[in-house]
C-alpha positions as CSV (number, residue, x, y, z in Angstrom):
1,M,0.2,0.6,0.0
2,S,0.8,3.5,-0.8
3,A,2.6,6.2,1.9
4,P,-0.3,8.9,0.4
5,A,-2.8,5.9,0.8
6,V,-1.5,4.3,4.2
7,G,-1.8,8.3,5.4
8,R,-5.8,9.0,4.4
9,L,-6.5,5.8,6.2
10,N,-4.7,7.0,10.0
11,Q,-6.4,9.9,9.5
12,V,-9.6,8.5,8.8
13,Q,-8.8,6.1,11.4
14,Q,-7.9,8.9,14.1
15,I,-11.8,10.4,13.3
16,L,-12.8,7.1,14.9
17,D,-10.6,7.1,17.8
18,Q,-11.7,10.0,19.0
19,S,-15.1,9.6,18.8
20,K,-14.5,7.1,21.6
21,P,-14.9,8.6,25.0
22,I,-11.9,7.7,27.1
23,D,-12.8,6.1,29.8
24,K,-9.5,5.1,32.0
25,L,-5.9,6.4,32.4
26,I,-2.8,3.9,33.3
27,L,-0.5,6.0,35.1
28,P,3.2,5.0,34.8
29,D,3.8,3.8,38.3
30,S,0.8,2.1,37.3
31,S,-2.4,3.2,39.1
32,V,-5.5,4.4,37.5
33,V,-7.3,7.1,36.5
34,K,-11.2,6.5,35.9
35,Y,-12.9,9.2,33.9
36,H,-16.5,9.2,35.5
37,R,-19.0,11.7,33.4
38,S,-22.2,13.0,33.7
39,D,-24.4,16.4,33.7
40,D,-22.0,18.3,36.0
41,G,-19.1,17.6,34.4
42,T,-15.8,14.8,34.4
43,Q,-15.2,13.5,38.1
44,L,-12.0,11.7,38.3
45,T,-10.8,8.7,40.8
46,R,-6.8,7.7,41.2
47,N,-7.4,3.6,42.7
48,D,-10.9,4.6,42.6
49,V,-10.1,7.5,45.2
50,V,-11.1,11.3,43.8
51,I,-8.7,14.0,43.7
52,G,-10.9,16.4,41.8
53,S,-13.1,17.4,38.6
54,Y,-13.8,19.9,35.6
55,V,-16.3,20.8,34.1
56,A,-17.0,22.9,30.6
57,L,-17.2,26.5,31.4
58,Q,-19.9,29.1,28.8
59,R,-17.2,30.5,27.3
60,T,-14.7,29.8,25.2
61,A,-11.1,31.3,24.5
62,A,-8.3,31.0,22.0
63,L,-4.5,31.3,22.6
64,V,-3.9,34.2,20.5
65,V,-0.2,35.1,19.2
66,S,0.9,36.2,15.6
67,S,-2.1,38.0,15.5
68,M,-2.0,39.9,18.5
69,G,-1.8,43.7,17.1
70,T,-3.1,43.1,13.5
71,E,-5.5,43.4,11.5
72,F,-6.5,39.5,12.3
73,E,-7.0,39.6,15.9
74,P,-10.0,40.5,16.3
75,A,-11.2,36.7,14.4
76,P,-8.0,35.0,13.7
77,P,-7.6,31.7,12.4
78,I,-6.9,29.6,15.3
79,P,-9.5,27.5,17.2
80,S,-11.2,29.0,20.3
81,Y,-11.7,26.1,22.9
82,P,-14.1,26.2,26.0
83,V,-12.8,27.0,29.4
84,I,-12.4,24.3,31.7
85,Q,-13.2,24.5,35.1
86,I,-11.2,22.7,38.0
87,S,-12.4,21.8,41.2
88,T,-11.4,19.6,44.2
89,P,-13.3,17.0,46.3
90,T,-12.7,18.8,49.6
91,S,-10.6,21.8,50.8
92,A,-7.5,20.1,51.5
93,D,-5.0,21.2,49.3
94,L,-4.4,20.0,45.1
95,S,-0.7,18.4,45.4
96,V,1.9,19.6,42.3
97,E,1.7,15.4,41.5
98,L,-2.1,15.0,41.0
99,V,-2.1,18.8,39.0
100,W,-0.1,16.8,37.0
101,V,-2.6,13.7,36.5
102,I,-5.6,15.9,36.1
103,V,-3.1,17.4,33.2
104,Y,-3.0,14.2,32.0
105,A,-6.1,12.7,32.0
106,L,-7.4,16.7,30.1
107,F,-4.7,16.0,27.1
108,T,-5.9,12.4,27.1
109,E,-9.6,13.1,26.2
110,K,-8.7,16.1,24.8
111,R,-6.3,15.6,22.2
112,S,-6.9,17.3,19.7
113,Q,-6.7,20.8,21.4
114,D,-2.9,22.5,21.1
115,S,-3.9,24.2,23.6
116,I,-6.9,23.4,27.1
117,P,-7.8,27.4,28.7
118,I,-8.0,26.4,32.1
119,N,-9.4,28.2,35.0
120,I,-8.5,27.2,38.8
121,A,-10.3,29.7,40.8
122,K,-12.0,26.7,42.8
123,I,-8.8,25.4,44.0
124,P,-8.0,25.8,47.6
125,N,-4.0,26.7,47.0
126,Q,-4.4,28.3,43.3
127,S,-1.5,30.7,44.3
128,Q,0.9,27.4,44.4
129,V,-0.9,25.8,41.1
130,R,-0.7,28.3,39.2
131,E,3.2,28.8,40.0
132,Y,3.5,25.0,39.0
133,L,2.1,25.6,36.0
134,L,3.8,28.5,34.9
135,Q,7.4,27.7,36.2
136,S,7.1,24.3,34.6
137,G,6.3,25.7,31.0
138,L,3.2,23.4,31.0
139,G,0.9,26.9,31.2
140,R,1.1,30.3,30.1
141,L,-1.2,33.2,30.7
142,H,-2.5,35.1,27.6
143,V,-2.8,39.1,27.8
144,K,-6.2,39.2,26.8
145,H,-7.1,36.4,29.0
146,P,-6.0,37.0,32.4
147,S,-7.7,34.8,34.3
148,E,-7.4,31.7,32.1
149,I,-4.0,29.7,32.3
150,F,-3.5,27.8,28.8
151,L,-2.2,24.1,29.0
152,S,0.3,23.4,26.2
153,R,-0.5,20.1,24.3
154,S,3.1,20.5,23.1
155,A,4.7,20.9,26.5
156,F,3.0,18.1,27.9
157,W,4.9,15.9,26.0
158,Q,7.8,16.8,26.5
159,G,7.9,16.5,29.8
160,A,7.1,20.0,31.5
161,G,6.7,19.9,35.1
162,T,7.8,16.0,35.8
163,R,11.1,17.2,37.2
164,S,8.3,17.8,40.5
165,H,7.4,14.1,41.4
166,S,8.0,11.2,40.0
167,L,5.1,9.8,38.2
168,G,6.1,11.1,34.8
169,W,7.4,8.6,31.6
170,L,11.4,8.9,32.6
171,R,12.1,6.4,35.0
172,E,14.4,5.5,36.8
173,Y,18.0,5.7,35.2
174,S,16.6,8.0,32.7
175,W,17.3,10.7,34.3
176,V,20.9,10.6,34.5
177,V,20.9,10.8,30.9
178,A,18.2,14.2,30.6
179,D,20.8,15.5,33.3
180,F,24.0,14.8,31.5
181,P,26.7,17.7,31.3
182,V,28.3,18.5,27.6
183,Q,31.5,18.0,27.6
184,D,33.9,17.1,25.1
185,A,34.4,13.4,23.7
186,F,36.5,12.1,20.2
187,T,35.6,8.2,19.0
188,R,38.2,6.9,17.0
189,S,37.3,3.9,15.6
190,T,37.3,1.3,12.2
191,R,33.7,3.0,11.5
192,V,33.9,6.7,11.9
193,I,36.4,9.5,13.3
194,T,35.4,12.2,15.1
195,S,34.5,14.3,18.0
196,H,31.3,14.4,20.2
197,P,29.5,15.1,23.1
198,L,30.8,12.6,26.6
199,R,28.0,10.6,26.9
200,P,26.2,9.5,29.8
201,P,27.1,6.8,31.6
202,K,24.6,3.5,29.8
203,P,22.3,2.0,32.4
204,P,22.4,-1.1,34.0
205,P,21.4,-4.7,32.4
206,G,17.2,-5.2,33.0
207,A,17.4,-0.7,33.9
208,L,13.4,0.9,33.5
209,L,13.5,3.1,31.5
210,Y,10.1,4.7,29.9
211,R,6.8,3.6,31.0
212,R,3.4,4.8,28.7
213,Y,-0.2,3.5,28.5
214,C,-1.2,4.1,24.7
215,P,-5.2,4.6,24.5
216,S,-5.6,2.8,21.2
217,I,-4.4,-0.6,22.2
218,G,-5.1,-0.7,26.1
219,Q,-2.1,-1.3,27.3
220,T,0.8,-0.3,28.3
221,L,4.2,-0.1,26.7
222,S,7.4,-0.4,28.8
223,M,11.4,0.0,27.6
224,R,14.4,-1.3,30.1
225,Y,17.6,-2.0,28.7
226,I,18.2,-5.9,28.2
227,S,20.2,-8.0,30.2
228,L,21.4,-11.6,29.6
229,D,18.9,-12.7,31.1
230,D,16.7,-11.5,27.7
231,L,19.3,-14.3,26.0
232,E,16.6,-16.9,24.8
233,T,14.2,-14.5,23.9
234,F,16.6,-12.4,22.1
235,S,18.0,-16.2,20.4
236,R,14.7,-16.6,18.7
237,W,13.6,-13.9,18.1
238,H,17.1,-13.7,15.5
239,N,16.2,-17.6,14.4
240,D,12.6,-16.6,13.6
241,E,12.4,-16.7,9.4
242,R,10.9,-13.6,9.1
243,V,13.4,-11.1,11.7
244,H,16.2,-13.3,9.9
245,A,15.3,-11.6,6.3
246,A,15.8,-8.3,7.8
247,W,18.6,-8.6,10.3
248,G,20.9,-11.8,9.0
249,E,21.6,-12.6,12.8
250,R,20.3,-16.1,13.0
251,G,22.7,-18.6,14.9
252,T,22.9,-20.0,18.4
253,L,23.0,-19.1,21.4
254,E,26.7,-18.7,22.6
255,K,26.0,-16.1,18.6
256,H,23.7,-14.1,20.2
257,R,25.7,-13.7,23.9
258,K,28.7,-12.0,21.8
259,Y,26.3,-10.2,20.0
260,I,24.1,-8.9,23.5
261,E,28.0,-8.4,25.2
262,D,29.3,-6.4,22.2
263,Q,25.9,-4.0,22.3
264,M,26.5,-3.4,26.0
265,A,29.9,-2.9,25.7
266,D,29.7,-0.2,22.6
267,P,29.2,3.7,24.1
268,R,27.4,4.0,21.2
269,V,24.8,1.9,20.8
270,W,22.0,1.5,23.8
271,A,20.1,-2.0,23.5
272,V,16.1,-1.8,24.6
273,I,13.9,-4.8,25.2
274,A,10.2,-2.4,24.6
275,S,6.9,-4.9,26.5
276,W,3.7,-4.8,26.3
277,D,2.3,-4.7,29.8
278,D,5.6,-6.4,30.5
279,E,5.5,-8.8,28.2
280,P,8.3,-8.9,25.6
281,M,7.6,-7.6,21.8
282,A,10.7,-6.0,20.8
283,Y,14.1,-5.4,20.1
284,F,15.2,-1.9,19.8
285,E,19.0,0.0,19.5
286,F,19.0,3.5,20.9
287,T,22.9,4.7,19.0
288,W,24.2,7.9,19.0
289,V,24.5,9.3,15.2
290,K,27.7,11.1,15.1
291,E,29.4,8.0,16.0
292,D,28.5,6.0,13.8
293,H,29.0,5.5,10.2
294,V,25.2,6.4,9.4
295,S,26.2,10.0,10.2
296,Q,28.9,9.6,6.9
297,Y,25.6,10.1,5.0
298,I,23.1,12.7,6.2
299,P,23.1,15.6,3.9
300,G,24.8,17.9,6.5
301,G,26.5,15.7,8.4
302,G,25.5,14.5,11.7
303,Q,24.5,17.0,14.5
304,A,26.2,16.7,18.6
305,Y,23.3,14.8,19.5
306,D,21.6,13.2,17.0
307,R,19.9,9.7,17.2
308,G,19.3,6.0,15.8
309,I,17.1,3.9,15.6
310,H,16.7,0.4,14.4
311,V,14.2,-1.6,15.4
312,L,13.0,-6.0,15.7
313,V,9.4,-6.4,16.6
314,G,10.3,-10.2,17.5
315,E,6.8,-11.9,18.3
316,D,4.2,-12.1,16.0
317,K,1.4,-11.7,18.0
318,F,2.4,-7.8,19.0
319,R,2.5,-7.6,15.0
320,G,0.1,-5.1,13.1
321,S,-0.5,-1.2,12.0
322,A,-1.6,0.0,15.0
323,R,0.7,-1.7,17.7
324,A,3.9,-0.3,15.2
325,Q,2.1,3.2,15.3
326,A,2.0,3.2,19.3
327,W,5.4,1.4,19.4
328,M,7.4,3.5,16.9
329,R,5.8,7.1,18.8
330,S,6.3,6.1,22.1
331,L,10.0,5.2,21.4
332,T,10.7,8.6,19.7
333,H,8.5,10.2,22.5
334,Y,11.7,8.8,24.7
335,V,13.9,9.7,22.9
336,F,13.2,13.0,22.5
337,I,12.4,13.7,26.1
338,V,15.3,12.2,27.0
339,E,17.5,14.3,25.5
340,P,16.1,17.4,25.5
341,R,19.3,18.1,23.5
342,C,18.6,16.1,20.8
343,N,16.5,17.4,18.1
344,R,16.5,14.6,15.2
345,L,15.9,11.0,15.4
346,I,17.2,8.8,12.0
347,G,16.3,6.1,10.9
348,E,17.7,3.6,7.4
349,P,15.1,0.6,6.9
350,R,15.8,-0.5,3.5
351,A,14.7,1.1,0.9
352,D,12.5,-1.7,-0.1
353,N,10.9,-2.1,3.3
354,G,7.4,-0.4,2.7
355,A,6.2,-1.6,6.0
356,I,8.3,0.5,8.2
357,I,8.7,2.7,6.1
358,S,4.8,3.4,6.0
359,V,4.9,3.6,10.0
360,S,7.8,5.9,10.1
361,L,5.5,8.5,8.1
362,T,2.7,8.0,10.5
363,A,4.8,9.1,13.4
364,A,5.5,11.9,11.1
365,M,8.9,11.4,9.7
366,H,10.2,12.2,6.2
367,I,12.9,11.3,4.1
368,E,15.4,13.1,4.1
369,T,17.6,10.8,1.6
370,Y,18.4,7.6,-0.3
371,F,22.1,5.6,0.6
372,D,23.8,2.2,0.1
373,L,25.9,0.4,2.3
374,P,28.2,-2.0,2.0
375,Y,25.3,-4.4,2.6
376,K,21.7,-2.8,1.9
377,R,20.8,0.4,0.1
378,S,18.7,2.2,2.8
379,A,16.3,5.0,2.9
380,M,16.8,7.8,5.6
381,T,14.1,8.6,7.6
382,C,13.8,11.7,9.8
383,N,12.0,13.1,12.7
384,L,12.1,16.4,14.1
385,R,12.0,17.0,17.9
386,E,9.5,20.4,16.9
387,R,7.1,18.9,14.8
388,F,6.6,15.0,16.1
389,F,5.7,17.3,19.6
390,K,3.4,20.0,17.5
391,L,1.1,16.5,16.2
392,D,-1.4,14.6,17.8
393,L,0.4,11.3,17.8
394,L,0.5,9.8,21.8
395,H,-3.2,8.6,21.7
């Protein structure tokens, strides 16, 4: 199927998905948020405890930016959304953790909106909540609507506000990368000779890196650093005819043990096992492109924090377009939030691999160029940080 045809089908599916009401959201710590709707609005519970509620007011607001001060300001070409009033069940203060949960629930339900205007006048500690939203970048003010705070979908999915609590998608070891300072380093290998930033230490085997519930699938996708405990699964996948045709790594347990050990020792590569509801389904390799031979083929060269990806879905029951879109978008999400200085994600699938190229395009990638490696002709796919977060992709 051609890429345009796939795109049209995905647009139809997106419209159908948006018409389905969301009834639950599973947080990265596995707690469950449920939506309880009535004529009076929506009440949210977390593990069956009420945490807050919201209702649409009888007014709308638009986050006018570029039209301000122009003839288009009275009727800007951007959507105006209902103002959402948030309240708490008691007079108790609302913690920043629960504020983030409510924002997550709002953007899960209203994911087609690039902003959500909210009113927090009914929250007892509204000053603290206001400070959290504005200081973290989750929200912004607008001169034309001084009583509202505009929540940003782009800022939310970039991880704004998650440094104040432990509920974000990045888990355990990932914060080491996000906080790593800029220092000079140099790589000289058979693949490449280059200067680049010093990379953070690699995770310990089995370290959990990322967790996110995917409403379109109804399951949680997680990623953890590989360990030798994964050897038998990894070997079984590579001895599958379908996988072997793409990767060419069929062999014994000992061969695959060496492969894993080599990847774990290579500072250029992060080897990751991806799972649905903690059941292994795929193997990903995240590379630092500057230290990889593919950097020589990028028009204009590799940038300091470019990341690259190689993917292998091992379990047949976890194949299919819907799941592929979910994991491709999730791994892109992880790459961009674990290293905020990364502005490009680069793929290099075989040029004749229409399935993975189509999935890449639905995740906001584009084809940068085609190039020849000694062992394959590749399509270079590229995702841009700014574009990825502007679109409605994480559902």
